[in-house]
DRENBAKOL-973946 format. One record per residue (C-alpha): x, y, z; residue number from 1. Coordinates in steps of 0.25 Angstrom, whole numbers, plus 5000, padded with zeros to 4 digits. Each point is the difference from the previous one (the first is absolute). Example, Ala and Ser with C-alpha at 12.3 -4.5 7.8 and 13.67 -1.06 7.14 Angstrom:
      X      Y      Z   seq
   5049   4982   5031     1
   5006   5014   4998     2
END
This chain:
      X      Y      Z   seq
   5000   5000   5000     1
   5011   5010   5004     2
   5007   4997   4986     3
   4988   5004   4992     4
   4998   5012   5009     5
   5015   5004   4998     6
   5000   4997   4985     7
   4987   5008   4998     8
   5006   5012   5008     9
   5013   5000   4992    10
   4993   4998   4987    11
   4990   5012   5003    12
   5012   5009   5004    13
   5007   4997   4987    14
   4988   5003   4992    15
   4998   5013   5007    16
   5015   5004   4998    17
   4999   4996   4985    18
   4988   5010   4998    19
   5008   5011   5008    20
   5012   4999   4991    21
   4991   5001   4988    22
   4993   5012   5005    23
   5013   5007   5001    24
   4999   5001   4985    25
   4986   5006   4999    26
   5000   5014   4993    27
   5014   5001   4997    28
   5006   5003   4986    29
   5008   4990   4993    30
   5013   5008   5003    31
   4997   5001   5015    32
   4996   4985   5001    33
   5014   4996   4994    34
   5010   5010   5003    35
   5011   4998   5010    36
   4996   5006   5013    37
   5013   4996   5008    38
   5015   5000   4998    39
   4999   4985   4997    40
   4989   5002   4990    41
   4988   4995   5008    42
   4987   5003   4993    43
   4985   4996   5002    44
   4997   4992   4988    45
   5014   4993   5002    46
   4995   4996   5014    47
   4988   4994   4994    48
   5008   4992   4990    49
   5010   4995   5010    50
   4989   4996   5010    51
   4993   4992   4989    52
   5013   4993   4997    53
   5003   4997   5015    54
   4986   4994   5001    55
   5001   4992   4987    56
   5013   4994   5005    57
   4997   4997   5014    58
   4986   4994   4998    59
   5004   4993   4987    60
   5014   4995   4999    61
   5001   4997   5015    62
   4989   4991   5000    63
   5003   4994   4986    64
   4988   5008   4994    65
   5007   5008   4990    66
   4993   5013   4996    67
   4992   5000   4987    68
   5007   5013   4997    69
   5014   4999   4995    70
   5010   5004   5010    71
   5015   5001   4998    72
   5008   4989   5007    73
   5003   5005   5015    74
   5015   4998   4997    75
   4999   5011   4989    76
   4994   5011   5009    77
   5005   5013   4994    78
   4991   5010   5007    79
   4991   5002   4988    80
   4988   4996   5009    81
   5002   5014   5007    82
   4995   5009   4989    83
   4991   5000   4988    84
   5006   5001   4986    85
   4995   5010   4990    86
   4993   4988   4993    87
   4992   4995   5012    88
   4987   5007   5003    89
   4995   5003   5014    90
   4988   4991   4997    91
   5009   4989   4996    92
   5007   5000   5013    93
   4988   5001   5008    94
   4993   4989   4992    95
   5013   4991   5002    96
   4999   5003   5015    97
   4985   4996   5001    98
   5003   4987   4992    99
   5011   4997   5010   100
   4990   5002   5011   101
   4991   4990   4994   102
   5012   4990   4999   103
   5005   5003   5014   104
   4986   4999   5006   105
   4998   4987   4994   106
   5013   4995   5006   107
   4995   5006   5014   108
   4986   4994   4999   109
   5005   4986   4995   110
   5012   4997   5010   111
   5000   4999   5015   112
   5008   5009   5008   113
   5011   4989   5002   114
   5001   4997   4986   115
   5015   4998   4997   116
   5007   5010   4990   117
   5014   5002   4996   118
   5006   5014   4997   119
   5013   4997   4992   120
   5005   5015   5001   121
   5000   4999   5016   122
   5012   4994   5007   123
   5000   4987   5007   124
   4994   4996   5009   125
   4989   5011   4998   126
   4997   4996   4985   127
   4990   4989   5005   128
   4988   5006   5005   129
   4984   5000   5000   130
   4988   5008   4996   131
   4999   5007   5013   132
   5014   5005   5000   133
   4998   5004   4985   134
   4987   5007   5003   135
   5007   5008   5011   136
   5012   5003   4991   137
   4991   5005   4988   138
   4991   5008   5009   139
   5013   5007   5006   140
   5005   5003   4986   141
   4986   5006   4996   142
   4999   5008   5013   143
   5014   5005   4998   144
   4998   5005   4986   145
   4986   5005   5002   146
   5007   5009   5011   147
   5010   5004   4990   148
   4989   5004   4990   149
   4992   5008   5011   150
   5013   5008   5003   151
   5002   5002   4985   152
   4986   5004   4997   153
   5000   5010   5012   154
   5012   5006   4994   155
   4993   5002   4986   156
   4987   5006   5004   157
   4998   4999   5015   158
   4990   4988   4999   159
   5002   4990   5011   160
   4992   4988   5006   161
   4997   4986   4998   162
   4987   5001   4992   163
   4992   5011   4993   164
   4989   4999   5010   165
   5009   5003   5012   166
   5007   5012   4993   167
   4998   5014   5006   168
   5000   5013   4993   169
   5014   5006   5000   170
   5001   5012   5010   171
   5013   5007   4995   172
   5000   5009   5012   173
   4999   4989   5011   174
   5011   4992   4993   175
   5009   5012   4999   176
   4998   5003   5015   177
   5002   4985   5004   178
   5013   5000   4992   179
   5005   5013   5006   180
   4998   4994   5014   181
   5008   4987   4996   182
   5011   5009   4994   183
   5001   5009   5012   184
   5001   4987   5009   185
   5011   4995   4991   186
   5008   5013   5000   187
   4998   5001   5015   188
   5005   4985   5003   189
   5012   5003   4990   190
   5004   5013   5007   191
   5000   4993   5014   192
   5008   4988   4995   193
   5009   5008   4990   194
END
């Protein structure tokens, strides 16, 4: 009974965070969805593409259930899953992510939490694992990247939050006052320790 509860809870959270990640693309221009927003090139559409590849590998190859979508061999990883080429459309990447969900969800639904898996890119003895550990790992990856997306989107236009229905109107004056308070505290602490 606890296994089904745990499985359902983890799966529900994964579904929530998938949607949150996609929501970060809503209303953005093609340029803003794709452009590098950090010194390392992190970008919103690339995060979606990357998380799709992560899910496809972990809920596919690890359980000998290869993704129906072609993936390069994990040994050949070159970082190309972290950005969208000029030939890839936003809709293609989103649809690929959604098809990955279907395949991942089938793996989750069909296997018990203790189903054995093998992650060839993890070092021994950790490469031998199970569905529970992979669900936790993929959820962690998804949450991590959804958090990146949240910060990137906030930097673009100030929008924050997990879902549209929880978004509040941006109060620029209140935000500026809040940031000023934090800045003053940082300067005060630096002058005391400086």
